[in-house]
N, C-alpha and C positions, 0 to 999 in steps of 0.2 A: 591470555585468550587462546583458545584452541579452535582451529577451523575444521579439524577432523575431515579433510577432503577425501581420505581413503576409506572411510567407513562404508561397510556394505549397506546398500539400500534396503530399507524395511518397507513392507507392504502394509498399508493402512486402509481402513474403510474410508472412502471418499466423503467429503463434506462439502455441500454447495456453498457458494459465496458470491455475493453481488455487492461490490463496493459502492458507496454513495448511492446514487439512484440508477446505477447500471442494472439492466435486466440480466439474469443469468444467461450466459452464452450457451447456445444449443450445439455444442460440438458433437460430431458424430462418432468420435473415437470412444472405444470402451475403456474406461479408466483402469480396469484390471489389466488390460493389455499394455497400456502405456505407462504404468506406474514406475517400472524400473527405468524406462527411458527418461521419464520426467525427473527422477532423482539424479540420474547420471548427467543429464543436460544441465540441471541446476548447479551441481557441483563443478562441472566443467566451466560453466559461465563465470561463476564466482572466482574459481581458481585462476582462470585466464585474466579476468579483470584485475584481480589483486596482485598478479605476478608482474604487471607492467606499470611503469610510471609515465607512459605515453598519454598525454591528455586527449589526443585524438581517439585513442582506443576507448577511453572512458566515455567520451562524448558519443561514440557509436553505440556503446552498450546502453547508455541512457536513452538514446533514441531508437532502440531496437524495435519497440512496438510501433513507432512512427513509420518505420520502413517496412516491417513485416506485417503490420496490422495487429491490433489488440486481439482480434479473433484467433490469430495463429498462436499467440502466447497463451490465450485461454484454452485452446485445444490441448496444449501440452500440460499446463499447470493448474488450470482453474479448479479441477476436481481433486487436486492434491489436498491432504489434510492441512489444517491451519498450522499445526505445530510441526511442520517439516520445512526443509529448505525450499523445495519448489513451491509449497504453499505460501511461504513468507515472500518469496520473490514475486509470485503472482500478485500478492497484495500491494507490493511496492510499485510494480508496473501499472496495475489497474488504478491505483490511486492517482498516480501521475497522469494517466490517460484521462481520468475524470477532470483533472485540473486543466489539461490541454484542451479538452472538449469545450469547457465553459468556464474560463478563469474568472469572468465577471461574477458569475453566480457563486463560485467558490469564495471569492473575495467578500461577497455580501454575507455569506454564512460565517466566514472567519471573523469579520468585523462585528457581527452580532454576538459572537461568543467569546471574543478575546478578553473583554473586561471581567467576565466571570470565570475565566480559566487562565489566570495570569501565569501560573507556573508552566502549564502546557504551551501557552503562547510563547514564552521565552524559550522553552526547549525546542519547539518547532522552528523558531528562528526566522520568522518573516520580517522583512524590513518595514519600517514605518514611513508613511502610512501604508498598510497592506492592501494595495489595489490589485488589479488583475495581473499586471506585470510582475509585481513583487511576489504574488502567490505562485505564479508560473515559475519564476526564478527559484523560489524556495523549493518547489517540488523537484526541479532539475538538480539543485544542490544536494538535496537529501539523497536522491537516487545515485548521484555521483559518489556520495560518501560511502555507499555500499561497496564500491570498487576501489576508491582511492583513499578511504578513511577507515573507520571502524564499522564493521557491518552491524554490530549490535546497536551502535549509536544511531545509525540510519534507521533501523527498525523502531527505536524509541522515539526518534524525531517524527516519523510518520504517525506513530501512535499518538503523540502529542497533538499533531495536526488533526487527527481524527477526533480527538476529544474537544478541541476548540470548535471544529465544524459541527460536531454533534450538539454542543451546547447552543451554538448559533441557530441550528435548525429547530431545536426545542423551543427556544425563545420566539422565533418567528412563527412557529406552530401555535404557541399560546396567543400571539397577537392576531393570527388569522382565523382563530377557531370560530368566531361568530360570523365573520364575513365570508369565509371560504372553508367550510368544514372538510371537504375532500382534500384540499391542499394541506390543511393542518394535519390530517390523518397521515398523508404521505410523508410530510416532514417528520412527524413523530416516529413513524416506522423507520425512515432512513437514519434518524438520530440513534435509535436503538441498535440498528445494524452497525453503525460506526463505533459505538461504544464496545460492542463485541469484537469488532475488528481491532480496536486499540488494545483490548485485553489479549487477543491472539498475538499481536505484534510484540507486546511486552513479554509474553511468555516465550516467544521465539527468541527474543533478545537474550533472555536469561539462559535459555537452552544453548544458544550459540556460545556464550561466555563459558558455559560448563562443558562445551565440546559434545553436546547431545543433540544438536540440530542436524538431522540427516535427511 
């Protein structure tokens, strides 16, 4: 596995992203102006986190968005392309933030999808039964793994989480279609978003292993 921390940052066309049911954050910064800073900050954060075995440091990195606010993280990384290190980090932090925001709802989605996505369920690694506390603990553990474990594995675990949640949302959408068409439409839209997010995270994991995630 190659982390390629010294690679020169590349500039990409920004792609918008909104995890789960988050609305796109309206950051005021011009993505073209912060692209290099976003890449440098992402590399510095990952390098710092993986260079220490201090669990307190890892914990602080996991809770970075809690302290700084997810909007601050979004301003720096949300417009980064999906297949880049800052784009991958944004997805990890934003997915955890969605769990922290409403763990009960995420647990509902997860339980609705877990039986139909057994492989992804196992890869994600939620304890049984996956209630709100278990889902919240799982999201912390996955993000921790980005710094004290294998970064590509953390990406793949959150991708698996996305697939389970997406299937749960799709199933709940089918059940709600007659009673609440608007809610069914929203759940279907969010499910499709999460499948794309899972694809992006899996692509980023493969790029990291090949030393091409910059």
